[in-house]
C-alpha positions in Angstrom: -18.7 -30.3 -102.9 -22.4 -29.7 -102.4 -25.4 -30.2 -104.7 -28.9 -28.8 -105.1 -30.3 -26.2 -102.7 -28.1 -25.5 -99.6 -29.4 -22.1 -98.5 -32.7 -22.7 -96.7 -33.7 -19.1 -96.1 -33.3 -15.7 -97.7 -31.3 -14.6 -94.7 -28.8 -17.3 -95.3 -28.4 -16.2 -99.0 -28.0 -12.6 -98.0 -25.4 -13.5 -95.3 -23.4 -15.4 -98.0 -23.7 -12.6 -100.5 -22.5 -10.1 -97.8 -19.5 -12.3 -97.0 -18.4 -12.3 -100.7 -19.2 -8.6 -101.1 -17.0 -7.8 -98.1 -14.1 -9.5 -99.8 -14.6 -13.2 -98.8 -13.4 -16.1 -100.8 -15.2 -19.1 -102.3 -14.0 -22.5 -103.5 -16.3 -24.9 -105.5 -15.4 -28.5 -106.1 -17.2 -30.8 -108.6 -20.9 -31.0 -107.8 -20.9 -27.5 -106.3 -21.8 -26.5 -109.9 -25.1 -28.2 -109.2 -25.8 -26.1 -106.2 -28.4 -23.3 -106.1 -29.0 -23.7 -109.9 -32.0 -21.3 -109.8 -30.0 -18.5 -108.1 -28.3 -16.4 -110.8 -26.0 -14.6 -108.4 -24.6 -17.9 -107.1 -24.1 -19.4 -110.5 -22.2 -16.3 -111.6 -20.0 -16.5 -108.5 -19.3 -20.1 -109.2 -18.7 -19.3 -112.9 -21.5 -21.4 -114.4 -24.0 -24.1 -113.6 -24.1 -27.9 -114.2 -25.3 -29.0 -117.6 -24.4 -32.7 -117.8 -21.7 -35.3 -117.6 -20.6 -38.3 -119.6 -20.0 -41.7 -117.7 -17.1 -41.8 -115.3 -13.9 -42.4 -117.3 -10.4 -41.4 -118.1 -9.7 -38.2 -120.0 -7.0 -35.5 -120.4 -7.0 -32.1 -118.9 -5.0 -29.5 -120.8 -3.5 -26.9 -118.5 -3.5 -23.5 -120.2 -2.4 -21.2 -117.4 0.5 -22.1 -115.1 0.6 -18.6 -113.4 -1.8 -19.7 -110.7 -1.2 -21.5 -107.4 -3.7 -24.3 -108.4 -2.0 -25.2 -111.7 1.7 -24.1 -111.6 2.9 -27.6 -110.8 0.6 -29.6 -113.0 1.7 -31.5 -116.2 0.7 -29.9 -119.6 -1.7 -32.8 -120.2 -3.0 -34.2 -116.9 -4.6 -37.6 -117.4 -7.1 -38.7 -114.7 -10.3 -40.5 -114.2 -13.4 -38.6 -113.1 -17.0 -37.9 -113.6 -16.5 -35.0 -116.0 -18.9 -32.2 -115.1 -19.6 -29.8 -118.0 -21.2 -26.5 -117.4 -23.5 -24.0 -119.1 -24.4 -20.3 -118.6 -20.7 -19.5 -118.1 -19.7 -16.2 -116.6 -17.7 -14.4 -119.3 -15.4 -12.9 -116.8 -13.9 -16.2 -115.5 -10.2 -16.8 -116.2 -9.9 -20.4 -117.5 -7.0 -22.4 -116.1 -7.6 -25.8 -117.7 -9.9 -27.4 -120.2 -11.1 -31.0 -120.8 -9.8 -32.3 -124.1 -13.0 -33.6 -125.7 -11.1 -35.9 -128.0 -9.9 -38.0 -125.0 -13.2 -39.3 -123.6 -16.2 -41.0 -125.0 -19.3 -38.9 -125.2 -22.3 -38.1 -127.3 -21.1 -34.4 -127.2 -17.8 -33.8 -128.8 -16.1 -30.9 -130.6 -15.7 -28.5 -127.7 -13.0 -28.5 -125.0 -14.9 -27.6 -121.8 -13.3 -25.5 -119.1 -12.6 -27.6 -116.0 -10.9 -25.1 -113.6 -11.1 -21.4 -113.4 -11.0 -18.4 -111.1 -12.3 -14.8 -111.0 -13.2 -11.9 -108.9 -16.9 -11.5 -108.4 -19.0 -8.9 -106.6 -16.1 -8.0 -104.3 -14.8 -11.5 -103.5 -12.7 -14.2 -105.1 -13.9 -17.5 -106.5 -12.2 -20.7 -107.7 -13.8 -23.8 -109.2 -12.6 -27.2 -110.3 -14.9 -29.7 -111.9 -13.0 -32.8 -110.7 -13.4 -34.6 -107.4 -16.3 -37.1 -107.8 -14.7 -40.1 -106.0 -13.2 -40.3 -102.6 -9.9 -41.6 -104.0 -9.4 -38.2 -105.7 -8.8 -36.8 -102.2 -5.7 -39.0 -101.8 -4.2 -37.9 -105.1 -1.4 -35.5 -104.3 -1.7 -33.5 -107.6 -5.5 -33.1 -107.1 -5.0 -32.1 -103.4 -2.4 -29.5 -104.4 -4.8 -28.3 -107.1 -7.5 -27.7 -104.5 -5.1 -26.1 -102.0 -3.9 -23.7 -104.7 -7.5 -22.7 -105.3 -7.9 -22.1 -101.6 -4.8 -20.0 -101.5 -6.2 -17.9 -104.3 -9.6 -17.6 -102.6 -8.0 -16.4 -99.3 -6.0 -13.8 -101.2 -4.1 -11.5 -99.0 -6.2 -12.6 -96.0 -7.4 -9.1 -95.3 -10.0 -8.3 -92.8 -13.5 -8.4 -94.4 -14.9 -4.9 -95.1 -18.6 -5.0 -94.6 -18.9 -1.2 -95.3 -19.0 -2.0 -99.1 -21.7 -4.7 -99.1 -24.9 -4.1 -101.1 -27.0 -7.1 -100.1 -29.5 -6.3 -97.3 -31.4 -8.6 -95.0 -35.1 -8.8 -95.7 
């Protein structure tokens, strides 16, 4: 759950790319979508980049895929309060797990149900993102914790040894 620029040097960026390309996993939570907004590779790994959010409020998440460890136990319509992050420049290869029902919250931007959780394989690795998680109390909510843990399980995958023989990123 980071924000803005987190990689200070090109070597740090390359090390992270190499980790993903070797088969590593990544989990982004909430404001991670506001991280490294100018780095196209990272935004594609995450699945998109932060656009805006309405005020903190209750809304309904519609779960659309139950065949994933992060959503298999969730109700069809999961009502919760959060700061609903909405993204842009979405990677077309993401597999959407849940969307935010735009009719259930107050906002100047309606008419579109925004993805709130997804996963995909990217550049040799695995990525999971959930847009929820703004407040500390969310991390005491058993459904939200299970949602995140399911994303971690996906990102770990089969827990194979990383294979650096297939990486493309090179240190400067």
